[in-house]
C-alpha atoms as an extended CHARMM CRD file, in Angstrom:
* protein
*
       251  EXT
         1         1  MET       CA              6.3390000000      -77.6270000000      -24.5190000000  PROA      1               0.0000000000
         2         2  GLY       CA              6.5470000000      -75.2150000000      -27.2770000000  PROA      2               0.0000000000
         3         3  GLU       CA              6.7480000000      -71.4840000000      -27.1550000000  PROA      3               0.0000000000
         4         4  CYS       CA              4.8340000000      -71.3080000000      -23.7740000000  PROA      4               0.0000000000
         5         5  LYS       CA              6.4800000000      -68.6810000000      -21.3840000000  PROA      5               0.0000000000
         6         6  LEU       CA              8.0170000000      -70.2980000000      -18.3160000000  PROA      6               0.0000000000
         7         7  LEU       CA              7.7850000000      -68.8370000000      -14.9050000000  PROA      7               0.0000000000
         8         8  GLN       CA             10.1030000000      -69.0050000000      -11.8640000000  PROA      8               0.0000000000
         9         9  VAL       CA              9.1530000000      -72.0310000000       -9.7180000000  PROA      9               0.0000000000
        10        10  ILE       CA             10.6170000000      -73.1000000000       -6.3230000000  PROA      10              0.0000000000
        11        11  ALA       CA             11.0900000000      -76.5610000000       -4.7550000000  PROA      11              0.0000000000
        12        12  LEU       CA             10.8420000000      -77.3900000000       -1.1720000000  PROA      12              0.0000000000
        13        13  ASP       CA             13.0210000000      -79.7280000000        1.0310000000  PROA      13              0.0000000000
        14        14  VAL       CA             11.1550000000      -82.6740000000        1.8870000000  PROA      14              0.0000000000
        15        15  ASN       CA             12.4490000000      -82.3580000000        5.4780000000  PROA      15              0.0000000000
        16        16  LEU       CA             10.9520000000      -79.0350000000        6.1740000000  PROA      16              0.0000000000
        17        17  PRO       CA              8.3450000000      -78.8840000000        8.8330000000  PROA      17              0.0000000000
        18        18  VAL       CA              4.9050000000      -78.7540000000        7.3760000000  PROA      18              0.0000000000
        19        19  LYS       CA              4.2650000000      -75.3660000000        9.0800000000  PROA      19              0.0000000000
        20        20  GLN       CA              7.1560000000      -73.7790000000        7.4330000000  PROA      20              0.0000000000
        21        21  ALA       CA              6.3710000000      -75.3800000000        4.1480000000  PROA      21              0.0000000000
        22        22  PHE       CA              2.9410000000      -73.7510000000        3.9700000000  PROA      22              0.0000000000
        23        23  HSD       CA              4.2530000000      -70.2630000000        5.1610000000  PROA      23              0.0000000000
        24        24  ILE       CA              6.5890000000      -70.3970000000        2.2270000000  PROA      24              0.0000000000
        25        25  LEU       CA              3.7640000000      -71.1480000000       -0.1440000000  PROA      25              0.0000000000
        26        26  TYR       CA              1.6670000000      -68.3690000000        1.2030000000  PROA      26              0.0000000000
        27        27  GLU       CA              4.4360000000      -66.0040000000        1.2520000000  PROA      27              0.0000000000
        28        28  GLN       CA              5.4290000000      -66.8230000000       -2.3700000000  PROA      28              0.0000000000
        29        29  GLY       CA              1.8890000000      -66.5360000000       -3.5070000000  PROA      29              0.0000000000
        30        30  ILE       CA              1.9010000000      -70.0400000000       -5.0870000000  PROA      30              0.0000000000
        31        31  PRO       CA             -0.4850000000      -72.9600000000       -4.4660000000  PROA      31              0.0000000000
        32        32  LEU       CA              1.8800000000      -75.8420000000       -4.5680000000  PROA      32              0.0000000000
        33        33  ALA       CA              5.5840000000      -76.8740000000       -5.1910000000  PROA      33              0.0000000000
        34        34  PRO       CA              7.6590000000      -79.8180000000       -5.9370000000  PROA      34              0.0000000000
        35        35  LEU       CA              9.4250000000      -81.6040000000       -3.0330000000  PROA      35              0.0000000000
        36        36  TRP       CA             13.0950000000      -82.3460000000       -3.2660000000  PROA      36              0.0000000000
        37        37  ASP       CA             14.8420000000      -85.0210000000       -1.2780000000  PROA      37              0.0000000000
        38        38  PHE       CA             18.5440000000      -84.3110000000       -0.8440000000  PROA      38              0.0000000000
        39        39  GLY       CA             19.3510000000      -87.8610000000        0.2460000000  PROA      39              0.0000000000
        40        40  LYS       CA             17.9380000000      -89.4030000000       -2.9870000000  PROA      40              0.0000000000
        41        41  GLY       CA             19.0540000000      -86.4990000000       -5.0260000000  PROA      41              0.0000000000
        42        42  GLN       CA             15.6780000000      -86.3050000000       -6.8390000000  PROA      42              0.0000000000
        43        43  PHE       CA             12.2810000000      -84.7840000000       -6.7050000000  PROA      43              0.0000000000
        44        44  VAL       CA              9.8480000000      -87.0960000000       -4.9000000000  PROA      44              0.0000000000
        45        45  GLY       CA              6.5440000000      -85.4410000000       -4.8630000000  PROA      45              0.0000000000
        46        46  VAL       CA              4.4430000000      -82.0870000000       -4.7550000000  PROA      46              0.0000000000
        47        47  LEU       CA              3.0470000000      -80.2340000000       -1.7250000000  PROA      47              0.0000000000
        48        48  GLY       CA             -0.1640000000      -78.4310000000       -2.3090000000  PROA      48              0.0000000000
        49        49  PRO       CA             -3.5840000000      -77.2360000000       -0.9470000000  PROA      49              0.0000000000
        50        50  LEU       CA             -4.9920000000      -80.7260000000       -0.7760000000  PROA      50              0.0000000000
        51        51  ASP       CA             -2.3330000000      -81.6860000000        1.5380000000  PROA      51              0.0000000000
        52        52  PHE       CA             -2.9310000000      -78.7600000000        3.7950000000  PROA      52              0.0000000000
        53        53  ILE       CA             -6.7380000000      -79.6330000000        3.6880000000  PROA      53              0.0000000000
        54        54  LEU       CA             -6.0600000000      -83.2730000000        4.7680000000  PROA      54              0.0000000000
        55        55  ILE       CA             -3.5730000000      -82.2360000000        7.4660000000  PROA      55              0.0000000000
        56        56  LEU       CA             -6.2770000000      -79.9400000000        9.0220000000  PROA      56              0.0000000000
        57        57  ARG       CA             -8.9670000000      -82.4980000000        8.9400000000  PROA      57              0.0000000000
        58        58  GLU       CA             -6.4920000000      -85.1770000000       10.2380000000  PROA      58              0.0000000000
        59        59  LEU       CA             -5.2970000000      -82.9870000000       13.2130000000  PROA      59              0.0000000000
        60        60  GLY       CA             -8.9040000000      -81.8620000000       13.8810000000  PROA      60              0.0000000000
        61        61  THR       CA             -9.9820000000      -85.3830000000       14.6470000000  PROA      61              0.0000000000
        62        62  HSD       CA             -7.3740000000      -85.4240000000       17.4970000000  PROA      62              0.0000000000
        63        63  GLY       CA             -8.5620000000      -82.3000000000       19.4780000000  PROA      63              0.0000000000
        64        64  SER       CA            -10.7480000000      -79.4740000000       19.4250000000  PROA      64              0.0000000000
        65        65  ASN       CA             -8.1150000000      -77.0040000000       18.5950000000  PROA      65              0.0000000000
        66        66  LEU       CA             -5.1270000000      -77.0610000000       16.0120000000  PROA      66              0.0000000000
        67        67  THR       CA             -1.9550000000      -76.0310000000       17.7550000000  PROA      67              0.0000000000
        68        68  GLU       CA              1.0050000000      -74.5720000000       15.9940000000  PROA      68              0.0000000000
        69        69  GLU       CA              3.1120000000      -77.1630000000       17.7320000000  PROA      69              0.0000000000
        70        70  GLU       CA              1.3570000000      -80.0590000000       16.0810000000  PROA      70              0.0000000000
        71        71  LEU       CA              2.2160000000      -78.7300000000       12.7080000000  PROA      71              0.0000000000
        72        72  GLU       CA              5.8150000000      -77.9460000000       13.7540000000  PROA      72              0.0000000000
        73        73  THR       CA              6.4470000000      -81.5050000000       14.7970000000  PROA      73              0.0000000000
        74        74  HSD       CA              5.4140000000      -82.9110000000       11.3340000000  PROA      74              0.0000000000
        75        75  THR       CA              7.9360000000      -82.7540000000        8.3860000000  PROA      75              0.0000000000
        76        76  VAL       CA              6.7430000000      -82.9350000000        5.0030000000  PROA      76              0.0000000000
        77        77  ALA       CA              8.3340000000      -86.2850000000        4.4710000000  PROA      77              0.0000000000
        78        78  ALA       CA              6.5720000000      -87.6900000000        7.6640000000  PROA      78              0.0000000000
        79        79  TRP       CA              3.1760000000      -86.3540000000        6.4770000000  PROA      79              0.0000000000
        80        80  LYS       CA              3.5810000000      -87.9420000000        2.8920000000  PROA      80              0.0000000000
        81        81  GLU       CA              4.3280000000      -91.1790000000        4.7500000000  PROA      81              0.0000000000
        82        82  GLY       CA              1.1730000000      -90.7380000000        6.9060000000  PROA      82              0.0000000000
        83        83  LYS       CA             -0.7490000000      -89.8160000000        3.9490000000  PROA      83              0.0000000000
        84        84  ALA       CA              0.0930000000      -93.2130000000        2.3800000000  PROA      84              0.0000000000
        85        85  HSD       CA             -1.3800000000      -94.8410000000        5.5400000000  PROA      85              0.0000000000
        86        86  ILE       CA             -4.4440000000      -92.7640000000        5.2660000000  PROA      86              0.0000000000
        87        87  SER       CA             -4.9590000000      -93.5180000000        1.6480000000  PROA      87              0.0000000000
        88        88  ARG       CA             -4.1680000000      -97.3120000000        2.3140000000  PROA      88              0.0000000000
        89        89  GLN       CA             -1.2530000000      -97.1290000000       -0.1670000000  PROA      89              0.0000000000
        90        90  TYR       CA              1.0730000000     -100.0910000000        0.6740000000  PROA      90              0.0000000000
        91        91  ASP       CA              3.6820000000     -102.0270000000       -1.1120000000  PROA      91              0.0000000000
        92        92  GLY       CA              4.0730000000     -105.7510000000       -1.4180000000  PROA      92              0.0000000000
        93        93  ILE       CA              5.0790000000     -106.2950000000        2.2320000000  PROA      93              0.0000000000
        94        94  GLY       CA              2.7640000000     -103.9140000000        4.0220000000  PROA      94              0.0000000000
        95        95  ARG       CA              4.8350000000     -100.9400000000        4.0070000000  PROA      95              0.0000000000
        96        96  PRO       CA              3.2790000000      -97.4610000000        3.1610000000  PROA      96              0.0000000000
        97        97  TYR       CA              4.1060000000      -96.6350000000       -0.2510000000  PROA      97              0.0000000000
        98        98  PRO       CA              3.5870000000      -92.9530000000       -1.2870000000  PROA      98              0.0000000000
        99        99  ARG       CA              2.2080000000      -92.2230000000       -4.6770000000  PROA      99              0.0000000000
       100       100  PRO       CA              5.1020000000      -91.8020000000       -7.2080000000  PROA      100             0.0000000000
       101       101  LEU       CA              5.7410000000      -88.3520000000       -8.6260000000  PROA      101             0.0000000000
       102       102  VAL       CA              4.0030000000      -87.5930000000      -11.8000000000  PROA      102             0.0000000000
       103       103  GLN       CA              6.1390000000      -85.5700000000      -13.9380000000  PROA      103             0.0000000000
       104       104  VAL       CA              6.7460000000      -84.5600000000      -17.6200000000  PROA      104             0.0000000000
       105       105  GLY       CA              9.7960000000      -83.4560000000      -19.7250000000  PROA      105             0.0000000000
       106       106  PRO       CA             10.2010000000      -80.2330000000      -21.5910000000  PROA      106             0.0000000000
       107       107  TYR       CA              9.8800000000      -81.8700000000      -24.9960000000  PROA      107             0.0000000000
       108       108  ASP       CA              6.5240000000      -83.6840000000      -24.1020000000  PROA      108             0.0000000000
       109       109  ASN       CA              3.6970000000      -82.2020000000      -26.2590000000  PROA      109             0.0000000000
       110       110  LEU       CA              0.8250000000      -80.3410000000      -24.6650000000  PROA      110             0.0000000000
       111       111  LYS       CA             -1.7210000000      -83.1350000000      -25.3700000000  PROA      111             0.0000000000
       112       112  ASP       CA              0.1970000000      -85.7240000000      -23.5250000000  PROA      112             0.0000000000
       113       113  VAL       CA              0.8720000000      -83.3240000000      -20.5910000000  PROA      113             0.0000000000
       114       114  ALA       CA             -2.8920000000      -82.4190000000      -20.4290000000  PROA      114             0.0000000000
       115       115  LEU       CA             -3.6460000000      -86.2230000000      -20.4460000000  PROA      115             0.0000000000
       116       116  LYS       CA             -1.2770000000      -86.8280000000      -17.7280000000  PROA      116             0.0000000000
       117       117  ILE       CA             -2.7630000000      -84.1950000000      -15.4810000000  PROA      117             0.0000000000
       118       118  LEU       CA             -6.1310000000      -85.4330000000      -16.1310000000  PROA      118             0.0000000000
       119       119  GLN       CA             -5.5730000000      -89.2140000000      -15.9160000000  PROA      119             0.0000000000
       120       120  ASN       CA             -3.6750000000      -88.7120000000      -12.6570000000  PROA      120             0.0000000000
       121       121  LYS       CA             -6.1750000000      -86.4310000000      -11.2810000000  PROA      121             0.0000000000
       122       122  VAL       CA             -3.5210000000      -83.8740000000      -10.1790000000  PROA      122             0.0000000000
       123       123  ALA       CA             -3.5140000000      -79.9910000000      -10.3020000000  PROA      123             0.0000000000
       124       124  ALA       CA             -0.1880000000      -79.6880000000      -11.9220000000  PROA      124             0.0000000000
       125       125  VAL       CA              2.8430000000      -81.6040000000      -12.9490000000  PROA      125             0.0000000000
       126       126  PRO       CA              6.5800000000      -80.5060000000      -12.5680000000  PROA      126             0.0000000000
       127       127  VAL       CA              8.4360000000      -80.1870000000      -15.9200000000  PROA      127             0.0000000000
       128       128  ILE       CA             11.8080000000      -81.7370000000      -15.0880000000  PROA      128             0.0000000000
       129       129  TYR       CA             14.8570000000      -82.1560000000      -17.3320000000  PROA      129             0.0000000000
       130       130  SER       CA             17.9120000000      -84.2000000000      -17.0250000000  PROA      130             0.0000000000
       131       131  SER       CA             20.8680000000      -84.4420000000      -19.6040000000  PROA      131             0.0000000000
       132       132  LEU       CA             21.8040000000      -87.8580000000      -18.2700000000  PROA      132             0.0000000000
       133       133  GLN       CA             20.0800000000      -91.1720000000      -19.3680000000  PROA      133             0.0000000000
       134       134  ASP       CA             19.5410000000      -92.2990000000      -15.5950000000  PROA      134             0.0000000000
       135       135  GLY       CA             17.8060000000      -89.0580000000      -14.7170000000  PROA      135             0.0000000000
       136       136  SER       CA             20.3220000000      -87.9220000000      -12.3080000000  PROA      136             0.0000000000
       137       137  TYR       CA             20.7970000000      -84.1740000000      -11.4640000000  PROA      137             0.0000000000
       138       138  PRO       CA             17.3130000000      -83.3370000000      -12.5320000000  PROA      138             0.0000000000
       139       139  GLN       CA             16.4660000000      -79.6860000000      -13.1330000000  PROA      139             0.0000000000
       140       140  LEU       CA             13.0700000000      -78.2440000000      -12.3410000000  PROA      140             0.0000000000
       141       141  LEU       CA             11.9580000000      -76.0020000000      -15.2690000000  PROA      141             0.0000000000
       142       142  HSD       CA              8.3660000000      -75.2410000000      -14.7000000000  PROA      142             0.0000000000
       143       143  LEU       CA              4.9380000000      -76.5130000000      -13.2110000000  PROA      143             0.0000000000
       144       144  ALA       CA              2.4770000000      -77.4350000000      -15.9720000000  PROA      144             0.0000000000
       145       145  SER       CA             -1.1830000000      -77.0410000000      -15.2860000000  PROA      145             0.0000000000
       146       146  LEU       CA             -4.4050000000      -77.2800000000      -17.4180000000  PROA      146             0.0000000000
       147       147  SER       CA             -5.0570000000      -73.4570000000      -17.0830000000  PROA      147             0.0000000000
       148       148  GLY       CA             -1.4520000000      -72.7830000000      -18.1460000000  PROA      148             0.0000000000
       149       149  ILE       CA             -1.9930000000      -75.0200000000      -21.1610000000  PROA      149             0.0000000000
       150       150  LEU       CA             -4.9720000000      -73.3590000000      -22.1050000000  PROA      150             0.0000000000
       151       151  LYS       CA             -3.1820000000      -69.9630000000      -21.8280000000  PROA      151             0.0000000000
       152       152  CYS       CA             -0.6510000000      -71.1810000000      -24.2370000000  PROA      152             0.0000000000
       153       153  ILE       CA             -3.1450000000      -72.4750000000      -26.7720000000  PROA      153             0.0000000000
       154       154  CYS       CA             -5.1340000000      -69.1710000000      -26.6980000000  PROA      154             0.0000000000
       155       155  ARG       CA             -1.9720000000      -67.1330000000      -26.8910000000  PROA      155             0.0000000000
       156       156  TYR       CA             -0.7180000000      -69.1170000000      -29.8290000000  PROA      156             0.0000000000
       157       157  PHE       CA             -3.9990000000      -69.0740000000      -31.7640000000  PROA      157             0.0000000000
       158       158  ARG       CA             -5.0130000000      -65.5870000000      -30.6860000000  PROA      158             0.0000000000
       159       159  HSD       CA             -4.9670000000      -64.2350000000      -34.2440000000  PROA      159             0.0000000000
       160       160  SER       CA             -5.9610000000      -67.3980000000      -36.1300000000  PROA      160             0.0000000000
       161       161  SER       CA             -8.7960000000      -68.9670000000      -33.9190000000  PROA      161             0.0000000000
       162       162  SER       CA            -10.4070000000      -70.2530000000      -37.1050000000  PROA      162             0.0000000000
       163       163  SER       CA             -7.7080000000      -72.8150000000      -37.5830000000  PROA      163             0.0000000000
       164       164  LEU       CA             -8.9090000000      -74.3220000000      -34.0810000000  PROA      164             0.0000000000
       165       165  PRO       CA            -12.7640000000      -74.3770000000      -34.3560000000  PROA      165             0.0000000000
       166       166  ILE       CA            -13.1870000000      -75.7920000000      -30.7940000000  PROA      166             0.0000000000
       167       167  LEU       CA            -12.1470000000      -72.3660000000      -29.6100000000  PROA      167             0.0000000000
       168       168  GLN       CA            -15.2270000000      -70.8230000000      -31.3590000000  PROA      168             0.0000000000
       169       169  GLN       CA            -17.7440000000      -73.2690000000      -29.8240000000  PROA      169             0.0000000000
       170       170  PRO       CA            -19.8550000000      -72.2440000000      -26.8000000000  PROA      170             0.0000000000
       171       171  ILE       CA            -18.7960000000      -74.0770000000      -23.4820000000  PROA      171             0.0000000000
       172       172  CYS       CA            -22.2060000000      -75.5590000000      -23.1750000000  PROA      172             0.0000000000
       173       173  SER       CA            -21.8270000000      -77.5590000000      -26.4400000000  PROA      173             0.0000000000
       174       174  ILE       CA            -18.8710000000      -79.4420000000      -25.2520000000  PROA      174             0.0000000000
       175       175  PRO       CA            -19.8090000000      -79.2530000000      -22.1950000000  PROA      175             0.0000000000
       176       176  LEU       CA            -16.7420000000      -78.1230000000      -20.1290000000  PROA      176             0.0000000000
       177       177  GLY       CA            -16.6780000000      -78.5800000000      -16.4820000000  PROA      177             0.0000000000
       178       178  THR       CA            -19.5040000000      -79.9180000000      -14.3080000000  PROA      178             0.0000000000
       179       179  TRP       CA            -22.9740000000      -78.9410000000      -15.1960000000  PROA      179             0.0000000000
       180       180  VAL       CA            -26.4420000000      -79.1490000000      -13.4530000000  PROA      180             0.0000000000
       181       181  PRO       CA            -28.3380000000      -81.9950000000      -15.1690000000  PROA      181             0.0000000000
       182       182  ARG       CA            -31.1770000000      -81.0350000000      -17.2880000000  PROA      182             0.0000000000
       183       183  ILE       CA            -34.7530000000      -82.0240000000      -16.3660000000  PROA      183             0.0000000000
       184       184  GLY       CA            -35.1640000000      -85.6720000000      -16.7430000000  PROA      184             0.0000000000
       185       185  GLU       CA            -31.4480000000      -86.3620000000      -17.0750000000  PROA      185             0.0000000000
       186       186  SER       CA            -29.1930000000      -88.0120000000      -14.6030000000  PROA      186             0.0000000000
       187       187  SER       CA            -25.5010000000      -86.9190000000      -13.9100000000  PROA      187             0.0000000000
       188       188  SER       CA            -22.8350000000      -88.9850000000      -12.7060000000  PROA      188             0.0000000000
       189       189  LYS       CA            -21.1070000000      -86.0680000000      -11.1810000000  PROA      189             0.0000000000
       190       190  PRO       CA            -23.5580000000      -83.5550000000       -9.5060000000  PROA      190             0.0000000000
       191       191  LEU       CA            -22.6420000000      -79.8950000000       -9.2030000000  PROA      191             0.0000000000
       192       192  ALA       CA            -21.2930000000      -79.2680000000       -5.6940000000  PROA      192             0.0000000000
       193       193  THR       CA            -22.2470000000      -75.9500000000       -4.1290000000  PROA      193             0.0000000000
       194       194  LEU       CA            -21.8050000000      -74.4040000000       -0.6700000000  PROA      194             0.0000000000
       195       195  ARG       CA            -23.9500000000      -71.8900000000        1.3080000000  PROA      195             0.0000000000
       196       196  PRO       CA            -22.2410000000      -68.7870000000        2.7620000000  PROA      196             0.0000000000
       197       197  HSD       CA            -22.7180000000      -70.0250000000        6.2700000000  PROA      197             0.0000000000
       198       198  ALA       CA            -21.3740000000      -73.4920000000        5.6670000000  PROA      198             0.0000000000
       199       199  SER       CA            -18.6490000000      -74.2860000000        8.1250000000  PROA      199             0.0000000000
       200       200  LEU       CA            -14.9860000000      -74.4320000000        6.7800000000  PROA      200             0.0000000000
       201       201  GLY       CA            -14.8070000000      -78.1480000000        7.7580000000  PROA      201             0.0000000000
       202       202  SER       CA            -17.6680000000      -79.0700000000        5.5340000000  PROA      202             0.0000000000
       203       203  ALA       CA            -16.2330000000      -76.9060000000        2.7350000000  PROA      203             0.0000000000
       204       204  LEU       CA            -12.8580000000      -78.7530000000        3.0400000000  PROA      204             0.0000000000
       205       205  SER       CA            -14.6140000000      -82.1140000000        3.2250000000  PROA      205             0.0000000000
       206       206  LEU       CA            -16.7810000000      -81.3850000000        0.0390000000  PROA      206             0.0000000000
       207       207  LEU       CA            -13.5460000000      -80.1480000000       -1.9060000000  PROA      207             0.0000000000
       208       208  VAL       CA            -11.9450000000      -83.6620000000       -1.1630000000  PROA      208             0.0000000000
       209       209  GLN       CA            -15.0660000000      -85.7260000000       -1.5900000000  PROA      209             0.0000000000
       210       210  ALA       CA            -16.0980000000      -84.0410000000       -4.9850000000  PROA      210             0.0000000000
       211       211  GLY       CA            -12.5720000000      -84.1220000000       -6.1660000000  PROA      211             0.0000000000
       212       212  VAL       CA            -12.7800000000      -80.4450000000       -7.5620000000  PROA      212             0.0000000000
       213       213  SER       CA            -10.4260000000      -77.4500000000       -7.4000000000  PROA      213             0.0000000000
       214       214  SER       CA            -13.1470000000      -75.0320000000       -6.3940000000  PROA      214             0.0000000000
       215       215  ILE       CA            -16.8640000000      -74.9830000000       -5.3760000000  PROA      215             0.0000000000
       216       216  PRO       CA            -19.4710000000      -72.1520000000       -6.1590000000  PROA      216             0.0000000000
       217       217  VAL       CA            -20.9390000000      -70.4340000000       -3.0120000000  PROA      217             0.0000000000
       218       218  VAL       CA            -24.7030000000      -69.6920000000       -3.7370000000  PROA      218             0.0000000000
       219       219  ASP       CA            -27.3430000000      -67.9670000000       -1.7190000000  PROA      219             0.0000000000
       220       220  ASP       CA            -30.8780000000      -69.3410000000       -0.9820000000  PROA      220             0.0000000000
       221       221  ASN       CA            -31.9370000000      -68.6140000000       -4.6500000000  PROA      221             0.0000000000
       222       222  ASP       CA            -29.1050000000      -70.6180000000       -5.9690000000  PROA      222             0.0000000000
       223       223  SER       CA            -27.3740000000      -67.3160000000       -7.4980000000  PROA      223             0.0000000000
       224       224  LEU       CA            -23.5430000000      -67.3290000000       -7.4990000000  PROA      224             0.0000000000
       225       225  ILE       CA            -22.0490000000      -64.8690000000       -4.8290000000  PROA      225             0.0000000000
       226       226  ASP       CA            -18.4630000000      -66.3250000000       -4.4140000000  PROA      226             0.0000000000
       227       227  ILE       CA            -16.2020000000      -69.2150000000       -5.1460000000  PROA      227             0.0000000000
       228       228  TYR       CA            -14.1900000000      -71.1220000000       -2.5470000000  PROA      228             0.0000000000
       229       229  SER       CA            -10.9840000000      -72.7880000000       -4.0190000000  PROA      229             0.0000000000
       230       230  ARG       CA             -8.5030000000      -75.2560000000       -2.7540000000  PROA      230             0.0000000000
       231       231  SER       CA             -5.8450000000      -72.4740000000       -3.1050000000  PROA      231             0.0000000000
       232       232  ASP       CA             -7.7290000000      -70.3330000000       -0.5830000000  PROA      232             0.0000000000
       233       233  ILE       CA             -6.7780000000      -72.7100000000        2.2030000000  PROA      233             0.0000000000
       234       234  THR       CA             -3.0860000000      -71.4830000000        2.1780000000  PROA      234             0.0000000000
       235       235  ALA       CA             -4.3800000000      -68.0360000000        3.2110000000  PROA      235             0.0000000000
       236       236  LEU       CA             -4.8190000000      -69.7370000000        6.8320000000  PROA      236             0.0000000000
       237       237  ALA       CA             -0.9960000000      -69.4470000000        7.0400000000  PROA      237             0.0000000000
       238       238  LYS       CA             -1.3640000000      -65.7190000000        7.3920000000  PROA      238             0.0000000000
       239       239  ASP       CA             -0.8020000000      -64.7260000000       10.9840000000  PROA      239             0.0000000000
       240       240  LYS       CA             -0.9750000000      -68.4890000000       11.8950000000  PROA      240             0.0000000000
       241       241  ALA       CA             -4.7070000000      -68.5010000000       11.6450000000  PROA      241             0.0000000000
       242       242  TYR       CA             -4.8590000000      -72.2990000000       11.5270000000  PROA      242             0.0000000000
       243       243  ALA       CA             -3.8150000000      -72.4760000000       15.2280000000  PROA      243             0.0000000000
       244       244  GLN       CA             -6.8240000000      -70.5780000000       16.3720000000  PROA      244             0.0000000000
       245       245  ILE       CA             -9.6030000000      -71.9420000000       14.2440000000  PROA      245             0.0000000000
       246       246  HSD       CA            -12.2670000000      -74.6480000000       14.8200000000  PROA      246             0.0000000000
       247       247  LEU       CA            -13.0700000000      -76.2060000000       11.5680000000  PROA      247             0.0000000000
       248       248  ASP       CA            -16.7470000000      -76.8810000000       12.3770000000  PROA      248             0.0000000000
       249       249  ASP       CA            -17.3030000000      -73.3000000000       13.8100000000  PROA      249             0.0000000000
       250       250  MET       CA            -15.7170000000      -71.2030000000       11.3930000000  PROA      250             0.0000000000
       251       251  THR       CA            -17.6780000000      -70.2420000000        8.0470000000  PROA      251             0.0000000000
């Protein structure tokens, strides 16, 4: 991973109640965390904003109000198994088969790490190291994300950007991200936007359906006034707000 600065990360016990897990994410100010299974002695997944979004939507289909007790009775492990059912992920004999952990090692190059994030459509991957060939006694070193990789590249080439011409190109020439199609052109992935008075439920659904990490909030003139991100959902853990909201009534 080169000379990139490593930050402190935490892991969550897979047997924690979902409610407690998301309170920890909020209190620590982090969007996601790897999951540790003490029984298996290994990291088995990652818990992040998308999980909280899916949980809120799933619980919302079973009642008009989300109760604290419902989140208290679900462990992270139980949720991951239930998520496999929802995603119709099954093994050869019909049992739910959660998605295997996507991870990288400390000696993987930045290109391979970025490709793994993109190809697996994940927000970040844990950087895990084990000195043993069988991978036992793994150590969690870092969480690698595309934004973190970009920071490393910019830091490294800060004083020699000419050696990496792509950094000098305008973003519209590549183009990066999702763009509104030009007149007469079709776009395979239209730009998803929200209005200020859109319900929280519709915002969460759009984040999932569009497969994006954030959505611009625009006014009636399509002028940008805010951005709603997946990571914003963990703010509902503050003062247990998730227990008092109606997804389709709250904007």
